[in-house]
LUMRO-319679 format. One line per 8 residues: number of its first residue (from 0); for each residue x, y, z of C-alpha. Coordinates in steps of 0.02 Angstrom, whole numbers. Layout:
<gutors>
NUM> X:Y:Z ~ ...
</gutors>
This chain:
<gutors>
0> -1636:-19:-948 ~ -1755:-42:-811 ~ -1622:30:-685 ~ -1628:191:-761 ~ -1822:202:-753 ~ -1804:156:-571 ~ -1684:286:-521 ~ -1769:425:-606
8> -1957:402:-538 ~ -1996:553:-429 ~ -2019:505:-242 ~ -2195:430:-203 ~ -2291:409:-40 ~ -2269:230:-77 ~ -2092:238:-76 ~ -2084:333:97
16> -2207:191:168 ~ -2080:45:100 ~ -1942:138:173 ~ -2026:163:348 ~ -2089:-25:332 ~ -1895:-74:315 ~ -1835:35:469 ~ -1983:-42:577
24> -1914:-223:498 ~ -1732:-186:553 ~ -1767:-110:715 ~ -1874:-254:748 ~ -1739:-379:710 ~ -1601:-423:851 ~ -1437:-423:787 ~ -1304:-491:886
32> -1118:-405:907 ~ -1042:-459:751 ~ -933:-393:601 ~ -998:-258:474 ~ -989:-385:332 ~ -1093:-526:440 ~ -1210:-353:500 ~ -1258:-318:326
40> -1296:-494:268 ~ -1407:-507:411 ~ -1495:-339:369 ~ -1516:-387:172 ~ -1607:-557:210 ~ -1715:-451:317 ~ -1760:-335:200 ~ -1787:-484:76
48> -1902:-550:186 ~ -2000:-392:208 ~ -2032:-369:21 ~ -2024:-183:35 ~ -1841:-170:-33 ~ -1746:-214:-186 ~ -1600:-305:-120 ~ -1459:-359:-264
56> -1306:-465:-231 ~ -1195:-463:-381 ~ -997:-411:-429 ~ -923:-278:-500 ~ -766:-364:-577 ~ -754:-261:-739 ~ -781:-78:-788 ~ -945:-134:-857
64> -1096:-151:-729 ~ -1182:-324:-694 ~ -1328:-368:-781 ~ -1479:-335:-673 ~ -1593:-470:-625 ~ -1757:-463:-735 ~ -1872:-449:-574 ~ -1787:-289:-545
72> -1780:-211:-720 ~ -1959:-248:-730 ~ -2018:-136:-592 ~ -2130:5:-620 ~ -2101:81:-436 ~ -1939:148:-336 ~ -1904:55:-175 ~ -1766:67:-53
80> -1602:-7:-149 ~ -1483:-93:-43 ~ -1342:-173:-161 ~ -1215:-280:-119 ~ -1053:-310:-224 ~ -875:-314:-236 ~ -776:-166:-332 ~ -601:-149:-288
88> -564:21:-425 ~ -651:175:-447 ~ -698:131:-632 ~ -816:-10:-548 ~ -894:93:-432 ~ -914:234:-550 ~ -998:109:-668 ~ -1126:36:-521
96> -1168:212:-458 ~ -1203:274:-635 ~ -1323:122:-670 ~ -1428:173:-494 ~ -1418:331:-557 ~ -1309:397:-406 ~ -1453:310:-279 ~ -1470:185:-135
104> -1345:109:-15 ~ -1202:27:-94 ~ -1112:-111:30 ~ -938:-165:-58 ~ -882:-307:15 ~ -689:-274:-64 ~ -598:-436:-18 ~ -434:-382:-99
112> -350:-210:-72 ~ -443:-79:-164 ~ -331:50:-285 ~ -296:202:-230 ~ -417:281:-336 ~ -570:203:-244 ~ -558:302:-85 ~ -507:467:-172
120> -651:459:-295 ~ -778:421:-146 ~ -704:574:-33 ~ -718:686:-202 ~ -901:631:-256 ~ -1031:764:-189 ~ -1169:628:-224 ~ -1081:501:-122
128> -1088:492:82 ~ -945:355:118 ~ -942:270:281 ~ -795:148:347 ~ -875:63:500 ~ -772:-25:620 ~ -933:-133:706 ~ -1098:-206:642
136> -1192:-83:765 ~ -1104:52:676 ~ -1157:-35:511 ~ -1341:-39:565 ~ -1367:143:616 ~ -1280:183:461 ~ -1416:66:348 ~ -1554:160:441
144> -1487:329:421 ~ -1465:293:233 ~ -1644:233:224 ~ -1727:385:317 ~ -1620:517:237 ~ -1644:434:45 ~ -1797:374:47 ~ -1889:456:184
152> -1842:621:179 ~ -1798:633:8 ~ -1608:687:-3 ~ -1515:649:-153 ~ -1356:544:-181 ~ -1290:372:-127 ~ -1231:301:26 ~ -1078:197:28
160> -1024:70:168 ~ -846:-14:160 ~ -855:-177:245 ~ -756:-297:326 ~ -762:-465:412 ~ -628:-452:543 ~ -673:-437:732 ~ -838:-360:798
168> -771:-171:829 ~ -817:-62:978 ~ -983:-77:1049 ~ -1113:76:980 ~ -1227:138:1146 ~ -1392:220:1082 ~ -1324:391:1150 ~ -1176:403:1030
176> -1263:334:876 ~ -1286:526:819 ~ -1124:556:841 ~ -1049:394:739 ~ -1164:465:590 ~ -1075:636:613 ~ -916:542:582 ~ -846:514:751
184> -898:461:931 ~ -797:427:1073 ~ -764:249:1135 ~ -793:225:1330 ~ -624:167:1422 ~ -550:212:1582 ~ -457:390:1564 ~ -391:502:1690
192> -287:686:1660 ~ -126:623:1652 ~ -8:617:1484 ~ -124:577:1353 ~ -151:581:1155 ~ -300:560:1064 ~ -317:403:938 ~ -441:414:800
200> -466:248:697 ~ -583:193:558 ~ -655:19:487 ~ -534:-146:511 ~ -391:-8:559 ~ -481:26:721 ~ -423:-153:791 ~ -248:-82:773
208> -286:77:871 ~ -353:-18:1011 ~ -197:-115:1028 ~ -91:32:1007 ~ -171:113:1149 ~ -150:-44:1260 ~ 42:-28:1207 ~ 52:167:1253
216> -27:120:1425 ~ 60:-28:1477 ~ 241:5:1405 ~ 242:204:1408 ~ 109:241:1537 ~ 27:351:1405 ~ -166:356:1407 ~ -265:376:1247
224> -443:433:1208 ~ -511:314:1073 ~ -621:382:944 ~ -700:261:802 ~ -724:366:660 ~ -852:293:525 ~ -824:441:393 ~ -670:542:393
232> -745:626:249 ~ -897:684:322 ~ -810:765:449 ~ -696:845:327 ~ -848:904:224 ~ -942:973:379 ~ -777:1060:446 ~ -740:1139:279
240> -931:1211:247 ~ -930:1261:425 ~ -747:1371:387 ~ -830:1424:211 ~ -975:1495:316 ~ -858:1582:441 ~ -776:1659:300 ~ -920:1737:201
248> -1008:1790:368 ~ -871:1898:465 ~ -979:1978:581 ~ -1098:1819:631 ~ -1061:1706:762 ~ -962:1556:704 ~ -998:1394:669 ~ -920:1248:732
256> -911:1081:675 ~ -931:881:738 ~ -729:877:729 ~ -690:1020:835 ~ -841:994:965 ~ -773:819:1003 ~ -604:880:1014 ~ -627:1043:1105
264> -546:1079:1266 ~ -411:944:1239 ~ -224:985:1179 ~ -165:800:1171 ~ -86:757:1007 ~ -211:681:888 ~ -159:534:772 ~ -298:469:650
272> -282:302:562 ~ -362:222:413 ~ -317:81:300 ~ -363:184:163 ~ -221:306:64 ~ -177:447:194 ~ -261:590:84 ~ -418:516:176
280> -351:557:341 ~ -246:728:287 ~ -434:813:253 ~ -444:840:428 ~ -266:917:453 ~ -342:1117:442 ~ -468:1087:563 ~ -371:1023:719
288> -297:1134:835 ~ -182:1019:931 ~ -43:911:845 ~ -102:818:708 ~ -30:648:626 ~ -118:564:482 ~ -73:396:469 ~ -147:291:305
296> -94:149:208 ~ 72:185:142 ~ 118:306:275 ~ 236:196:341 ~ 209:30:290 ~ 131:-33:111 ~ -26:-87:208 ~ -122:-5:345
304> 8:44:502 ~ 42:-74:630 ~ -9:-42:814 ~ 175:-18:850 ~ 199:128:712 ~ 51:205:794 ~ 116:200:964 ~ 295:250:907
312> 244:411:813 ~ 107:453:962 ~ 257:468:1073 ~ 321:557:939 ~ 207:686:932 ~ 209:696:1122 ~ 404:727:1100 ~ 377:858:960
320> 266:937:1100 ~ 404:936:1216 ~ 297:814:1337 ~ 416:672:1348 ~ 608:650:1291 ~ 652:594:1127 ~ 751:456:1213 ~ 582:371:1225
328> 546:376:1046 ~ 707:286:1027 ~ 684:166:1152 ~ 504:122:1069 ~ 581:105:899 ~ 694:-28:982 ~ 595:-114:1067 ~ 455:-145:937
336> 611:-208:818 ~ 542:-60:689 ~ 743:-19:671
</gutors>
């Protein structure tokens, strides 16, 4: 197949030049505040106009990868690949990534709830760098980073982005861009040193985290530090790598990781939320020193946890730490009609 030849071609100066032109074109295009899905569609249009990238718009509704366009199958040189698709299962995505030889930027607009196997496969696949962006700004930063890493620096593997089209998420200032790519960054909001928790959210679930922070503040006088986490998996992989290095080099200075550096100096309970199954956030548990609560799909509700459960379980974590009385947790359950 043409794709197999395309994906096995060595990196060339032409490929690098195409990637740099793509990066320039995306940086020059002004993108308004928008959802991750709209952001990718806008970038796809820009890349198509530049003629420096392969942009594939397709569906992955079966275990078989789609038939590739004839114009793409005939290509004789590698260019950056942006593939827009809809896959709900790991089998569908496995077929797709196999056809691309595990190379490219794969953007998944799964309109139905993905099967539990999909995020678990992404997290365990060493060739994949998975992201679940909450905003258009995060999405653009990730695509730009993918172009640089894969086609300029020549790193192996593929980038994966889960897309949604609800709300425009947090703004991403340039000074937080590198932190976002590492997996998490702090979202600025009014905060003092009173009774507090740290709320982490990814993708579409970040919106519920924001509302939960407001409930905690308005109803219970508890402040929340907000963290947007585009990649729990990248955070966990770096933390595990640092832990292993420290184990193998007991006489050397210990290596840290982005997760620990972000949460350093704060013993407030950490509540991490995702719309994916809970094992995705469970990956962080062994690397957080404070009390840690992981909330994913199926943890308290069939889908992603609601703002009310996030707020209640944040209060429960404070009660378990002896910072508030358990009667406040009971009052919250009644107030939000959860019992």
